[in-house]
N, C-alpha and C positions, 0 to 999 in steps of 0.2 A: 463473414456470411457463409452459410451453411453450403457445401457443394452440390450442384445440381448433378441427379442422375446420369443426364446424359453427357457429364462430362468427366465423371469417377471413372478413374480406371482400377479394375477390380482383378486379383489374381486369386483363383482357386487352386488349391493345393490339396490333392487327394488321390489316393492310388487306385480306387475305383470308379470305373468308367461310368457306371450307373449313377453315381453320385456326383460325379462332375457332369453329366448331362442334367441331371435334378436340377442341381443348383444353376447351371446356365439358364435352363427355362425358367426357374423362379425369377432369377435377376434379370432377365429380360422382361418378363411380365411388370417388374417393377420399374422398366424404364431405364435400366444399364444396358448399355450398347458395348462398352469398351471393357471386355472380359477376355481374359487370358487364363490358360490352364498349364498346369506342371503334374507330373504324376507322381513326384519325390519332392523332396526336401532340397537335395542335391540339384536337381533342374529350376527348381524355383530360386534357389541363390543365384545361379548363372543368369538367370532371366533378370533379375534384378539390378545386373551389373550393367544392361544395355537399355533395359526398359522403365518408362516411368509408371509406378505404381501408388495408388491412394490408399487401397485397403487389400488386404490379405485374408481370404477364408482358407484356413487350414484344419486337416485332420491332425491328431495326435499321434495314434498309432498307425505307422505307414512301413512298409518294407525300407530297409534302410535305415537313414537317419531319420530321428522321431520329431514330431512337431514341436515339441520343445527347444529342439536344437535351433530350429528354423525362426522361433521366436526369440531365442536368446540373440541371434545373428541379427536379426531385425531390428531387436531394441538397442544393441550397440552399433550397427554401421547404418541402418536405416531409421533412423528415430522419428523421421518424421511420417514414415507410412505407419498407417493403423493396421491392427490387428484383431480379428473375431475368430475365435475357436469353435469349431462344429466337429464334434467327435461321439464317437459310439462309448468312449471308457468314461463311463459314470463314477469317477473317483475324484472325491474331494480335495485330495492333496495334490493331483494333478491339475485340477480345476484352479487351488490356491497359487501352484506354481506359474500356470499359465497368466493369471491376473498380476502376480509379481513381474512378470517380465513384458509387461504392459498391455497385454489383451485385453480389449474393451469388453468382452463378454465371452461365457463359455455355454455354448447352445449342444445339448443331447440329441444324439439321434435315436429314434426316427424324431422327425423335426416338423411341424407345421409350416408351411410356405410363409405364412403372415410373420411367423416367429422369427424365421430368416431376414424378411425385409425389415422389419422393426429393428432387429440388431444391426443390419448394415445401415440403416438410416440413422440410428442414434450413433453408430460408430465413426461416421462419416462427419456427422456434426459435433460430436466431442474433437475428433482430428482437427476439424476447421478452426474450434476455438481454441484449440491447444496452440496451434500455428499462430494465430491470431496475438494469442497472450504471448507467446514466445517473441514476436515481433516487437510487440509493445516494451518488452521488457529489455530486449536487446538495445531499442531506440532509447529507452531510459536509462540505461546504463552507460552507453554513450554521453548522455547529457550529464549523469552524475559524474564521469569522469571530468569531462569539459567544467563543469562548474565547481567539482572539487579543486582542480586548478587555478580557477578563478578567485574561489575562497582562499588558497592559501596565499595569493597573490594581493586580494584584499587585506588580509591580515597583516601582511607585511607594509601595506600603504598605511594601514591605521596606525600602527606602531610610530609612523612618521607624522601623522596628522596632526597631532598635538602639537607639533612644531610650525605648523602650516596654520592655513586659515581655516576659519570655522565651517565655511560650505564645502571644503574639500572633506573635513570630517565626517559631516553630515551625509554626504553624498555617500562615502565609503560604508558608513553604518547600514544606509540603505540597501546598498549592494550586497552585504554581507548578510542580510535578512533575508534577500531574496533568494540568494545561493543556498541559504539554509530551508528556505519552505518551497521552493519552486515545484516540488513534486506534487503539491495539492495547494489549488489557488484559494479555496476555504481559508486555509490555515495561513497563508499569506496576508490576506485581509485580516485574520484574526490577530497577528502579532501588530499590524498597524493600529486596530482599534485597542488592543489591551494596552499598548505603549502609551495611548493618550489618555486612558484611565489612570494609570498610575502616574501620569505626569499631575492631574488633578486633584487627585487623594494627596498627592504628595505636598502640592502647594497649600491644600486646605489643613495639613496639618502644621504648616509653619516652619518647615526647614528652608535653608538658604536657597537662592536662585539657581545657583549653580547645580545642588543636587537635584532640583526641580527638572532642570534642562537636561542633566544627566541621566535621570531615570526613565526619561521620555525616550532617549536614543536608545539607552542599554536594556530597556526591558523589549525591544523589538528581538532583541538576540535571546530571549529567554529560554526559547524552545530549539535552539541553533543544534544542540547535540541528536535531534532526530533526523540530521542529514544521514546518521550512520545505522538506523533502525529500517530493516528490511521492508519492502514495500508492503509484502503479503501480511504485516502487521501493522504496518503506520495507516495503511489505507483500507484494513479490513471492516467491510460493512457489516458489522456483529461483533458482540461481547468477545472480548479477549480470553483465551484460557490462562490458567494460572502460570504456564510456562511464557505464553505470549505476553503477558502483563509484567512479568520480571525483565524480559527483554525491554519491554518500553520503558520500565523506570530507570533504565540505565541512560537514558538521554539526559538526565539532570548531571549526572557525574561527567559525562562524557563532553557536554558543553561547557561544562566548568574547566577541564583538561585543555580545551580547544582556546580558553580565553585567558586563562589566569598568567601570571608570570609577565605580564606587560609592565611597561612602565607609563603607561596611560592611566589614569584613575578613571577614564571612563570603559575602559575593557576591564579594569579591574572590578569595576561595579557591576558590569555585565556579567562577567565571572561570577560575582557572588549571586546575583538573581537567578543565573541558570541553576546554580547549586542547590539554593534555598526555595525556591518558589513552589515547592511539592511537600515541604515541611509544616507540619501540624502543630496547632498551640498546645495539644495534649501530649505530644512527643510520638504518634503514631504515624507521621509522614515519612517520605524517602527523600535524599539517600541516607541519612544520617541520626534519623529519629530524633532531631532537634525540637525542644520544647520551650515555652514561653519567650521570655525575653533573649533567650541564647541564638533565636532565630531574629536574624538583621531586620529592620526597618524596611529595607528593600525590599527582603524576601515576604514579610507579611504583608506588605502592599501590594506587590505581584501576585501574590496568592489570590488575594480577592480579585483583582482585575481580571486575573485569568478565567478562573472559575464563572465569574458574572458573564464573560464573554462566551464561554464555552456553553451555558446552560441556555443563554438567549439568542442562538444562531443556530442554524441547521448544521449538523455535522454527518460525516458519512455513513454512522451507524444509527441515528436518529434525528427526529426533527426538534426545532427549537420549542423550549418549553415557554409558556406566557409569562410576561414579567412577574405578575403576581406569584405564580406557582414557584419561579425560579427565586423570586425574595423569600417565600417561606421555607425553601430548602436551604438556604443560604443562613436564613436566622436560625434554624434549627442548629447549625453547627457553629452557631457563635460560641466563642471560649473553648470549642474541641477544636475545630480547625481553624477558624478565623480569630484575629484579635478583635474583641467585642467593642473596643472604642474606635478602631479603625472602620470596622464594619458599619457601626452606627453613624459615623461620619461619612461614610461612603453613600449610605440610604440620602442621606440630606443632600447630597451633590447630585442625585439623581437625573434633575433638569438637565444639568451639564453632559452626563453620562448619557442620557439619550438623545441629546442634540450631536453628540459626536457619531453616536451607531446611525443616527438618520442622515446623517452627513456623508456617511462612509457608503450607506445602501443608495443614496442618490448619486454618488459619483459612480457606482458600479453601473446603476440603471443607466446612466448619461454613456458610460464607455461600451456596455454592449448594444446601445442604440447606434453607434458609429459602424459596428460590424454590417457590412451590406448583406442584405436577406436575397440567398438566389432565389430565381424565377422558373 
């Protein structure tokens, strides 16, 4: 939430009293009452040791230490304080230096009062958003640390689960999937739907019951490697850059490394799916550029289930495509991205696929209806 003018504490740093008085009058006119003044960077630094300040308005060229030194000190020692430069030095290099040290703006003297008030308002708003974002990241990092510990313990339990009962194995898989996908609730629901799609397609292919059962459980771990992808990439609400895309694509190999080497056939299948579900039939996929039948059946099945669910549900960066449009997009990639025989079989199974999707949607709505609505 953006800080209100009446609560924001502002420090004006300038060695000219006329400028100090002018800025104070402008700020008071804008509703700001908690204003402090320092005539040098040295005095400003001492004041920051005892006073709470939200925003600093500072000149650059002053007697004694320069405003650049103050910006550097604040950037290192008081990163929660917003800074805004108001200077008579119309120097592009100084402006770039100030911005590189975290200044939210660079206003040239002489200035218009509204220019100052707009700059102050924007700086306080940006500061508030950054503090909220930092708090969110810190909470998320704490959750990641806790969930990573849970994940390690879950992996150990999973290796022993094959010697135990089936119920224990299924529960462990579910917890692994939650640990890997908890940062994005939509992604968590995605892995549940996608694993069910894998199951019905595998059953229609005619593989044995054990493989069908395993692919349902193992499919939910296909994106486990995303636990290592930074939030600014994983949750980015827009297209990824080439560099970001390259980082995102590492999740397949990371998931494989996390799951491989187990004595559990289920985990070995999960490792195989994690590694190959982004491979394409024409060899243009990742991470290994496998082609044709060198892509294992599990990876070819998972590719269809994964892409179908991604296209037909809302994502952080776009809305869901209509079913007909998603079908056209996937059919165009038949033989290039997808195994054509498997894809044709998948469309024959569409009533079952849609039943799974609708059931998950109903369960989501039902779960949300249980949340008390504040009055």
